[in-house]
N, C-alpha and C positions, 0 to 999 in steps of 0.2 A: 376432557377426554380419556377413557381407557385405550391404551394403544397395544393390540396383540400384535406378533409377529409370527404365523406360521410358518414355517419351513416344509415343504413337500418334497416328496421324490417320486417322481412317475416313472413307473419299473415295467412297463409293457406301453408299446406304440402306443401314441395316443391322437384319436380322429376327432378334433375338436377344432371346428371352423366358423367363420363368422355369417355373411351374408351368402357365400359364395364357396360352401363347404367342398365341392367338386374342383376347386381350383387353390385352395388354398387353407393352410392350417394354423393356427394360432392359438395362444394362450388370451382367453378372453373374460373378463369380471363378470359378464352378464351368466356365463356359463357355470363359473364357479360360485357364484352366488345361488344359482338356481339348484347345484347339489348341495348347497350348506341349506338351502331350504327343505330339501327330501330328508336330509337327515335330521333336522329341526323337527318335522311333521313325524317321522318315524319315533321321535321321544315321546310324541305326545297322546297316544294312547292311553285313555283312562285318566287324562289330566285334565282334559276338557270336556264341556258338556255334550258335545256333538261335533259335525262338520261345520255348522254356523258358528260355533264359540273357536274351532279350531281357523278358520278364514279369518275370524277378525282379530285373532292373536297373532296370526302370522303377520297380517297386516300391519299392525301397531309395531312389531319387533323389526320386519325388513320392508316395510313401505308397501304404497299402491297408488293406482291413478287415481283412484278415488280422492277428491278433493277434500274430504271429512277427513282422512288418515293422513294425507302428507308423505314426506320424505323420511326413508329408511333410517333407525337409529344405529345402522351400521355401515360403515362406508369403507369400500374395499380397493385396493390397489396392488397392482404387481411388479414385483422387481424379479429381475434375473441376474446372476453374476455371469454366466456364461448363455449366450442367447441358443435356444434348442436346435438342434439340427433339423431340418426340415426335407421328408422323403418324398419326392414328386409322385403324381400319378405316372403309373406305366412302370414305375421301377419295382424290383423286386425285393421283397421285405425278407432279412433273413431271420435264424433261428435265436440270435440275440438280441433282435430287437433294432439292427441297423439294416442299413442297405448291404443287399447280397452281392457278393462279387464272385461265388461261385458255385456250380450246381450242387454239391453236398453242404451248403449253407442255408438251405431254404427253410423257411419257417414250416412247422411241423404243420401234419393234415388236421390234426385235431384244433389247432390255434386257426389255422383258415378256415375250419368248419363254424369255430364262435365267432369267427369273423365275418360271416355269412352278410356278402353286399358292400363288404369295405375292401375285400382282395379275391382274385380267382382262388376257387377250391382246389379243380384239379387240373392235371395237364389234358388238353385235348386237341381238337384240329385249331378252334381260333384261340384257345386259352392257354395260359401259362402257370401253374398252382403258385400262389403266393405274389402274383402281380397285383400290385396296387391298383384299385378304381377309384380309390381318394387319396389324395395326399395326408400324410400324416406328421408326427413331431416323433423323432426316434426315442428310443428310451436305452439309458435311463436319461432322466433329465431333471433339474430341481427348478425351484421357485421359491419365492418367501411371497406369502400373503399377508400385504399390510391391513389391519383391520380396525378403525377407528369406531370406538365405543362411544356415542355420546352420554354425558352425564343424565340427562332425562330416561335413559336404560335403569330399570331397576334393576338389583343383585339378582333375583331370578332368572331375568332376560340375559344377564352378562355371563350366568352359571351355562344355561341353555345353548350360549354361542358357544363355547368353551367344548361341551358335550358334544355339539354338533361336528366341530372341527376334528374331532378326536375318533366321533364316528367313522366321517368320511376318509380319515389318514389311519384306521384299522379295519375298515370293512368296505371301501368304497372305490369310485375312480371319477373319471371326466370323459366327456365326449361321447360319440357315437359307440354303441356295443361296451359300455360299461359294465352292465349288467352280466356280460359275459365275459368279464375282465380285461379287456382293453381298456387302456389309460387308468391302469390300477394306480392308486395314489396312496403311500405310504407317509404317516407324519412323522416327521424328523423331531422337532423340537417345537415347544410352545412358548414364546416370551412374553412378559408384559414390560415394555420398553426394553432393557437389557436384563433384565431379572428372568432367570430361567424358570417356567412353571411346569415342564413338562416335557422328559426325553421318551424317546420312542423304546419300547421292550425289545430286548436283544434274544427273546427265545419264548416258546409257548406257553409256558408259565405265566411269564409276565403278560404276554399279549393277552391270555385270557383274564387274569388280574384285572388290566387295563379296559377290556372291555366290559367287564362287569361295571367297575367303577366309572364308567362314561354311562353307563345304562341307567346305574341308580337301583330304586325298588321298581319292579314293572309290576304293572295292573295284571291280576288275574281275574278273567271274566267267562263265563259259559259262553258266549257267542265270540264268533271271529270278530275281528278287527274290520273297521270300515274302509280304510286305507293302508298301505302300505306301511307296517310297524311292526314293534317291538311287543312282543305281550307273552307273559307268563303261560306256559302250559300250551303255547302254539310255536313258538319261534323255537330255533335250533341252529345247531353250528355245526360243521362238519370241517376240523384242519386235515389238512393234507400235507407230509412231510416227503419231498421227491429227492433224486439222485443228483440234478443237476445244480449246478450254480449260476442257471439262465434262468430268471423268472418265466421268458416266453416258452421256455422249454416245458416248464412243469404245467405252464396253461395248455402246451400243446399236449402233455400226457392227459390231464383232465377231460381235455376234446374229444381226445380218441375214445376214450373210456365213455364217455357222454353218447359218441356216435355208435359204440357198439351196441351199448344199452338199448338206444331208442329207433335205430334204422332198421329196416326191413332189409335192406340193399337191392343187388341186382345180381341174376344168375346164382341166388344162395351164397352171393359175397358179400361184405362190407369190409372195406380195406382189405382186402385181400385175404381175409379171414373165415372161417363160416359165421354168417348169419344166424344171430343168437333167437330171431323169430319171436321177441317177447312180446311183441303187440298185435299177433295174427290177426284178431278182431278188429283193430283199427284197419288193416289191409284187406279182410276180406270187405270191411264196409265200405271201402273206398273203391272198392270192385263193382260194388252194385250200380245200377241204374241210378243217377240222384234222387227220382220221385222214389224211389223205396226204401232212402234212408229216413231211419225213424230215431235215429241217435246219432250223437256226435265221437269223433275219436277220443280214447281217454288222454290222449298226448297234449291236448289242448291243455292240460295242467302246468305244460311248460311254457305257455303264453301262445298268443294269436297275435298274427296270421300265419299258418302254415300251408303248406302246398303238398301235393302229390304228385305232381306233373303240373305242365305248362298249362293243359286247358282249364277253361273257366269252371268247369265241373270237379276238378280235383284242387279248389282252393279253399281252405277253411278259415272262417273269419267272424267277427262278431256282425249278425244281422242288422244293428241299427246302425244306419249310417253315419250318425254322430260320433260311432267309436271304431275307428278303422283298426285298431292294434288293442291287445291287453297285455302290458309288459309281464314278464316271468316272476315268478314268485320266488324263483332261486336266482341267487346272486353270486357270481364269480368273482374273486378278488384274489390279488399276489402280493403278498405283503413281503417287502424288503427294505428294510429304512438306511441300510448300509450295504455296499459290495462285499462287506466282510462278513455279512450274514448269508447263509443259506435262504433262499425264497420260500416263504410258507404259503401253501395252497387255502384258501379259506372259500368254503361254502355255505351260505347263508338262505335260511329257509323263512322267509316273513309273508306267511299266509296270510289272506286277506278277501272280502268277499269279491267274488272273480266278476261279478258284472253286476248294475243296479238291478234291484227284483222287478221293476217295470220295464226293464230292457235287457233282459237276458238270452234272447233269443243266438243261435249259432248258426250261421249261414254255412250248411256244409255241401258244397259244389252247388249251391243255389236253392238248396231245400233246407225251410227254414226251421229248426229242431228246438227244442225245449233245452237248456243248459239242466245238467245233473246238478241236484242240491249239492251246493258247496258246502252246506253245513255237515255234511254227510262226508265221515272220513274217506270215504274210498275216493272221492273225487282226487283226493290229494295223495292216492297211493301211489301212483307213478314216482312223484319227486321224493317222497318217502322211501320206495324202494332204490331208487339209484341212491340216494345220501347212505342208505343201508350197505348196497354193494360196496362203495369205498370202502365202509368200515371194515367189511368182512373179507373184501378183496375178490378179484377175478382172476381167470387165466390168462386176461388179455393186458393189464398194464400193471407194473408193479411198483408199489411207494413204501417208502421206508416206515413209514409213522401215518395211522389215522387215528382221529379220536372225536369222539360226539361230547358235544359241549350244548346241554339242555339249559334252557334260558328259563 
């Protein structure tokens, strides 16, 4: 067997749980294996004949319950030098990823927004901003992922496993809201037994170089990918350098700019600032009676479901009962392999077919409407506009440096 040892540093609080995530948070092999499978699939667009071929190859490498496939060729285990610190439900999350002990240390509003459902966003009559609704593992924490790759794995499969590990550690995370930057995982090193195969880049130039090497040659096609994956001409990355040494504070700044960009607010205000009112058409649409709605909000490009209020007629979600959500195509990640490095913000855009063609209706407050054609660039315009905003800068949040990386 080949034995790989991947050392990961978790730089933002990680909401990773087992059978009862509302009461317990823990490092779990199945969750990590699931993340590896995700990044492996993200590599495979243009390298397989279609979804059926993708599933067959994935089962051959990672195993399947199908009796004709059998056990995974990759066996995983976790080792930690120091057990991660557990933050319990009802505790207040601090802006550095640990338990807050004072009012001026509470995690920022932007991170609370990105962590919707994991913690309370704002202070109110019965709520406290930053109070955890689920337990989490505090950041930073480190663990070693041991991978035993069976001899029957091909050289190509062994290479793909290493590529997936690197992508997880350059762009990804673990647990709930990992697409919004929580549980951001930085790969520190990769070894084969005691032989060092790879170490983390220490600057932006090194990060971009390692990303391109992990991706290899990308397929260029006219149509959008059928699943979340890297594809030349479609995928792009924006990197953001901030002022703080705290990864969670950088995530909070990104989240605040995201709120200012996409929110209508109340009383003309968003987080105490004048609302930009960029999506007036979405706002006006949802003020109409449900039966009068002939289209859907443009902001569904950021994922579903989302709501415009508590009543049922203010909910927007896939109309097909088999699809309760559609994950965002824009992924947030904070990269910091060492406390000696300033954190790097990464926004990754991986567009793919939004919903299956035969099941692409959207329920807009109970009124089913057809999905706007997502082969049209206008569908993804809100995502492109937000990424362009970060590059160009806004008068709301200030960043040291932002760059576009076109894949």
